[in-house]
C-alpha positions, 0 to 999 in steps of 0.5 A: 310953300308948306310950313311945319312944326319940328320938335326937338329936346334942347338938351340934345340939339337946340335952336342955340346949338343950330346958331352955333354951327357953320352956316347956321344949318344942320341935318335933322336926323334921329326921326323914328316915327313912320308918319314923321318920316312921311311928312319929312319926305313931302318937306321942299326947298324953301318950306319954313318950319317952327323950331320946337323945343319940347321935354324942357323947362320951357317947352315951345316954339324957339324960332323959325328954320328953312328947309334947304336940304330934301330927304335923304337917307339917315345915316344914323339909323346905319351907325351902331354907336348912334342913339339913333341907330335902327337895327333893321335898317340896312344900306339898301333898305333904310327907312329913315331920312333927314332933311337939312334945316338952316336957322331963319331967326331965333325968337327974342323969347321961346313961345310956351305951350301955354301962350299957344294954347291962349292964342286965338285962332290956333285952336286946331294947331296939331302940336295942341291936340290931346295925344299929339306926339309927332316930332315933326307935322304940318302946320297951317299958313294962318298958324304959321302967321300968327305965331310969327306975329307972337314972336315980334 
């Protein structure tokens, strides 16, 4: 199993939005960075990811999701009315993908970026590195365990 961190702006799509959906699952679309897209292509059914709230009053990890659908074309790239439209994408050549995520659990409180920075064992966690802006990236098993314990 692999572990990931997936960022979303909660005013666009939050863990509460996910929790309110039928089956508590949704496609994770709108990723428009090639490296983040490549990470999504590596995801396997059963992988787990932290649901990270970015650009919010409280920035941090809000819960855990499981990958329940492999990478497939992100059709929002083709939709001219979508915020995620890419004019270069075509039906035959769409570089963007989405995966399906299902809520595993919402944390009682967001584990803040400041708390992550202060926690021993997370010093190398990518989300804490200066200049790291990728919306999807890997997390080590050790980091995943430490943060999961923090949420208990």
